[in-house]
N, C-alpha and C positions, 0 to 999 in steps of 0.2 A: 842467410837462412832464417835466423830468428826474426828478422824484420818482415820477411815474407809471411811467416806464420802469424806474426802480430797483426798484419794487415788482413789476413784471412779471418782471424778471430774477430776483428772489428766488423767485417762484412757479415759474418754469421750472427753477431750480436744485433746488428741493425735489422737483419732479416727476421730474427725471432722476436724483436720488440716492435715491429711495425704494427700500426693500428689497423685492424681488419674488421670489416663488417660481419654481421651475422650471416650464416649459411643462406643461400638463395638470393641475397641482395644483388650480387654481381651477375646473376643470371638474368636480371631484368633488362629487357630492351626498352629504352626510353619511349614514352608515349609521344607521338608526333601528331599535333593538331592539324586541322585543315588549313591549307595555304590561304593567304589573304591578299597577296600581291603577285603581279607578273612583271618582271623587269621590262621596261620599255613600252608597256601597254597601259593606257589610261582608260577611264570609264569602266573599271573592272566591277563585275558582279560576283560576289562570293557565294557559291553554292556548294561549299565543301564541308560545312559543319552542322547541317540540319537546324540552322537557326530560323526563327520565325521572320519571314521577310517583311511582315507588317509591324514588327516590333511589339513592345508591351502596350497594354491598354492605357488610355489617357488617365484612368484612375490610379494606376500603378506609377505612372510618371509623376503625377501630382503628389502622391504619398512619399515618393523618394525625395522630391524637392523640399517638402515640409520638414524633412529631417536635417536639413542643412544647419539649422539653428541649434541642433542638439548633438553635434559631433563630439563634444567634450563629455557626454554622458554615456556610461556603459549601457549596452542593451539589456533587456530583460533576460536573465539567464535561463529561465524555464520556457521561453518562447510561447507563453500561454496564449497570447492573442492570436498568433498564427495557427497554433494547434487547434484552438476552439473554432476558428474559421474553417479550417480544413474538415474538422469533424462535423460541423454543421452542414457544409456543402455535400459531403460524401456519406453522411449518415454513419459516422464512425464514433468510437469511444476516444475522446481526446487524450485520456490517460495512456492509451496504447500507441500514441504517436510520438516520434522523436524527429527533431529537425537537424539537418546537417548542412555543412558548407558544400552544397551539391550532393547528389546521391552517391557520388564517388566516395565521399568521406564515410558515408554509412556502410558502403561495401568494404572499405578499409577496416572499419570497426568490427564488422562481422567476421572478417578473416582473423583479426587480432584476437577476438573473443573465443572463436570456436575452432580454429585450425592452427596447427603448429608442426614441429618436426615429427615426421612419421605419419602425419595425416594427409589425406587427399582432398583436393577441391576439384569438383567435376563441372564441366561445361561443354558446349558443343563446338565443333571445329571452326565455325564462323562466328563464334560468340564474341561479345564485347571484350576488347583487349585488357580492360582493367581487372577482369577476373583473374587472369594469369599473373598480372603484376602484383595484385594484392595478396594472392596466394603465396607467391615467392617471397614477398616482403615479410610475411608471417612465418616463413620457414617451412611452409607446407609444400606438397607436391601437386602441381597442376596436372589434371588429366583431361584430355579431349576425347570426345566420342563423335562419330560421324553424324552428319545430318542427312536427310533424304530429300534430294532435289532442293537444297537450300532451306529446308524446313526442319525445325527441331524434331528429332526422332525420339519419342518418349521411350520406346522399347530399348533403344541403344543406351539411353541414360540409365534406365533401370538395370540393364545388364552390366553397365560400366561401374556400378556401385560395388564396393567391397566393405569389409569390416573396418577399413581405414577411412572410408568416405565420411567427411564431417560436414561439407557444404556442397550443395548442388545449385548452380546458378542457371537460370533460364531467363533470357530477355524475351519479352512477348508484348508487342511485336519485336522482332529481332533486328539488331543493328550489326552488320550493314545490309542484311538481305531484305528487310521490310516485310518478311513473311510472319504469319500468325498461326498459333495453334489454339484449339477450342478450350473452353473452361473444362469440358468433360475430360479432355486429354490431360490437362494440368492436374485434375483431381486423381486421375489414374496414376500419374507420376507421383503425386504426394503419397498415395497408398503404397506405391511400389518401392520407395527408397527406404533405407534403414530408419527406424524410429529415432535413432541417436544422431541422425544427420539433419541439418537445417536445409530446407528448400527455400531459396530466395528467388522470388518472382520480380524481376527488374521491369518495372512498368514505365520507363522513361517516355514511351510513346503510346501509353494506354489510352489517352484521351482521343486518339485518332480512330479508335475502333468503337463505333456506336454501340452503346449498351454494355460495354465491357467494364467491369469494376476493378480491373488490374489484379485481381486475385484476392480482394478484400474478404469475400465470403469464405474462401479457403483458410484465410488467417483465423477467422472466427471459429471455424470448425475443428482446427487442429492445433497441436501444441508446438509444432516445429516448422511452420510456414511463415515467411516474412515477405511483405510487399514493399518495394522501394518505388518512389516516384520523384519527379523533378519539376522545377519551374523553368528549366533552361530551354525547353522545346516549344510547346504550343503557347506557353505564357510569355515567351520572349524575354526572359530574364537571365540568359546565360552569363552575362557579364557580372551579375550579382552573386551567383553561386548559392542557390538555395535548393535543397532536396529534403525529402522526408521519408519516413518508413512507418508502416503499420505492422505491428507484431504482437504476439502474446506478451502479457505483462512481465513474465519472467525474462524475456529477451530484452524488452525495453529497459528493465532495471539494469541489465548488464551493459547495454549500449550507453546509458546515461553515466555509467561509471567511467567509460572510456572517453567520452567527448569532453572538450574543454567547456567551461561554464559560459564563455562568450564566443563560441565557435561561429556564430552568424551575426553579422553587424546589424545595427538597428535600422539603417536605411533599407537593407535587403529584406529584413523582416517586415517592415511597413509596406514595401512595394509588393511583396508576395501576398500579404494579407489582402491588400486592395485588389490584386490580380485575381485571386481565387474567388473573390466575391463578385467580380464583374462578369457575370455569366453571359450577358449580351455580347460582349466583345469576344469571349471565348467561342460562342456559336458562330460569329462572323468569321473568325480565323479558321475554324474547322470547315465551314462551308467553302471558303476560298481554296483551302488546301485540297478538299475533295474534288472541286471543279478542275483545278489545274493539274492535280495528280492524274485524274482520268485522261486529261488531254495529253500529258506527257507519255503515259503508258500506251495509249492508242496510237499516237504519232510515231513513237519509237518503233513499235511493231510495224507500222505502215511503211517505214523506210528500211525495214529488214534488220532491226536491232532487237534481239530477244529481251524480254522484260517481264518479270512476274507481276501479278497484281500487288499493289502497295497497300499495306495496312498502317503506314506511317506518314511522315512528311518528306519522304525522299523515295527515289526509285533506284533500282540496281540494273543498270544497262549492261547486257552481256554481249560481248563481241566474239568474233570467230577465233581470235587468238590474242595472246598477250601483246604481240607487236601491233595488231590493229587497235587494241585498247590504248596503247601508248600513243599511237599516231592520232587517234581521236582526241585524247586528252590534250595533246599539243595544239591541235586545230582549235579546240575550244578556248584554250588559254590565250592563243594569239588573237582571238576575237573577243578577249576580255571576259571570258566565262571560266571561273575556277571551280572545278568539281573535284571529287576525291578519288584518287587511286586506292585500291584496297588489296594490294599485293600482300600486305602484312596480315590480312585476314584469309589468306590462301585462296584469293579470288583474283589472280593476276590478269584475267581476261575481262574484268569488269570495271565499271566506273560507277561510283555512287553519286547521284545528282540530287541535291536538295530541291524540293518543289518551291520555286520562287513565285514572284508575282507573274501575272499573265504575260507581260512583255518579256520577262526573263525566260519563261518557258518557250515562248515563240522563238526567241533568239537561239536557244539551245537546239531546237528542232531544225531551224534554218541552217545552222552551222553543220550539224551532223548530216543533214540531207545532202548538203554540198560535198561534205567529206565522203559520203558513200558514193556519190556520183563522180568522185575523183577531181573535184574542182576547188576543194577547201584549201 
């Protein structure tokens, strides 16, 4: 009897001394990136991660190569060269720019800085999954509101705010829907949320909308609006992980206290600086994306697959059911075309397809046309 009690005491001691994470951590579902391989299939084209199929500019490639001789030297901790280049190109104040290891890192910093236990982080039902992940990691409560036909519903966001709302995330254009809301609607949202909440305009795909500043003007006009941007999409630097934010100086001062002094490596900084200065290559990439994006949308609709107009570098193909989307995904994969299932974004009957080069887009349509005809 005494031995049984001793064993029970040992088990209870182990249970009470177990190392446990902070609240919210174990509620996080791990982020799953786009697939890159298909077993048994060669000549695969990856159209699952919204990468630039043309890659980075020649200037960015050369700037990266030049850093090979300086790998032993720490990068500039204030990222001044890149911040000044961004400020010049976009007509911004370099002092109000912070650079991160991808815009994901900046989203993480914002949640660390402004949300915690008892606070709420608001976003739309099909919003980027990192909003939920970062909210939970900070101990805050993620709150979703409905979209309207896959478009951000400003009224729903405003109505979803409470006294506990500390951050409101809006991706514009949105991922994975590729839809866009006007600057006027964003301004109405900024006016409608609590003054003590931060509105974060995630502009990862902002360059794909002609004339759109990503929300920079709203940052200048208000004390609680932040714009995030990335070099991973149109600039083709996803592998280097460089993002940035434009925000009021008070917010920048907070974020700089959270980031590590060398959070972005010197090769990435050099490549990003060269990329943002190469406007000719940017225009070429945007023109190619617009041309083949229009082709994909038109052809998908022509073979009976619903698709919204795209304001980004991908399209969201909508099928008649989850089972049809699954079958279409398998047909594409077996033909060497990897796209993205978006069941985790509550879109089980959809596939997100990156706008590739012309030949890639033609292959996608050919396979899906055969699939719809029952011969794929």
